[in-house]
C-alpha positions, 0 to 999 in steps of 0.5 A: 812780084814781091809782097812790098810791091804788091801792096801798093797795087792793092792800095790803088785797087781800093781807089774808085776810078783806077782801072786797067787803063789807069793802072797801065798809065801809072805803072808806064810813067812812074816805072812802079806803083811804090813811086805812083803811091807817093806822087804829087798832084802835079806828077799825077797830071803829068802822068795823065790822069784826069782831075777826077781821078787825081782828086779820088786818089788825094781823097782816099789814099790818106785813109788806106793803110797798106800794111793793114790791108795786107794783114787783112788778106792774110787773115782771110787767106787771100792772095793778091796777083797783078796782070805782070805775075807770071801766073796770072791766067794767060786767057783772061789777060787777052782780054781788053778789059782785063783787071789789073789785080785779081784776088784769090781765095784757094788755088789756081792751077796751070790745068785750070786753063782748060775751063769752061763757064756754065751759066743759066737761070736762077730759077732753073727748071726740073729739066735745066737741073738735070742738065747742069748736073750731067753737064757739069759732071761729065766736064769735071771727070774729063778734067775740064775746070768748071767756072761759074758765079756762085749764084742760085739755080743753074751756077750753084748746082754747076760748082756743086756737081764738079765737086761731087765728081772730084773735079775743080771749080771756080767761082767769080765774085762781084763782091770782096771775097770776105762776103759770100753772095748770096749768103746761102752758098757760103758753105758751098764757097768753102768747099770751092776753096778746097777744090778750086778757087774763089776770085774777085777784082774787087778788094775785101770789103766790097759789097755786091753792088748792082753794076759789079754783077755784069763786070764780074761776068767778063772775067768769067767768060775771059777765063774760059775756053767758052761759055755754056748757057744751059737755060736762059729767059729773054731777060737773063743775066746769062745772056750778057755773059754770052755777048761778053764771051763773043766780044771776047772771041770766045765759043758760046754753047747752049743747051735746046729747050722747049719752045714753049717754055718761057725759061729756054726762050733766051738759049734757043734764040742764041741757037738761032743766032749762031750759038753751038747747039749742044746735046752732051758734053762730047759736042763741046770737047769735039768743037774745041778740039780738046785733046782730053781723054773723055770721061769713060764710064765703067759700068758692069752689066745691069742686073735686077732683082726682080721682073718688077725692076725691069719693067719699070726701067722700061717705062723711064728715059732721060725725060722726067716721068711722073710716078702716076704715069709710071703706074699707068703705064706699068699697070702696078699699084702706086705702093708697089711702083713707089717702094721699088723705085725708092730701091732702084734709086739706092741702086743708082738706076733711077733718079728722082729729079723733083716732085716725084718725077723720075728719070733713067740714071745717066749711066743707065742710059748710056749703057742702053745707047752703047747696046743700041749702036 
């Protein structure tokens, strides 16, 4: 669709009460949005619009400068796309309440059709952070685009991990693309534009109102092959996304957690209700029957430079272990353990996951599991 046509779609997206149904109504009756934009009250009524919507159009239309709106989009590097465009995401158009206009900052590529949403708690535990990092990394390295909503916690970790792995990621906004929420993720948003896209159905200048957040989630799940819920309490917004995914006939995957952890009560319930229990990214690829070359880790034989490192490796696993417990189990002094773990972290053998808790690096664990098999 050319620029001249798109500006009328942009104009109607600025008017309250014009969603998918009314866009379709206008497009069908008038043939194009340019004619609809110039329509009289009587013509809008004949098109099937209700009195309230017509009043909104008559009240707000005179205040909108279409050319100024297009210049604003150019200024922010934002592209407006309609559901009639050939490159509108195919899977998103399949949902009932698809957005008639999408605003995009960055780039959507054909390979982004192979994407998965990753959601979870804003107050992530050490466990949740570790799983989010590993899951997003593995998916990105398997050429799967990671979709989330730039929120604190699990979502931001998923975006960042996909970027660090050299993969693509997409963030869905509940505001205009000129307003990053939360503001602390502004730098992350700029990085996402370079290796993916920021997407919103809301025009520039729209503030992140409370009612926008659940509606935004339907876009995230609608774009995706499935939704992975990593941590969610019983009242978590991530569960709203999971329910939307089910309504859209998308797969729902859940990471199990401790039955004693409130952070995992929602995900455990999802599993109880039929969500696919996920142990690693391979479970997801197999369930979706994706013909994607799985991530292959070319890890050379692990060598250590001291008996101390070998001893400490035996004390660690995928579960976080506090440095005090490592000292007790290894019968080594704190100073020796602390300095050796620091060296091992630099070598990529172990990871510190917060509060002096350590785990074996993923590559090391996979190497051990291969040997065990």
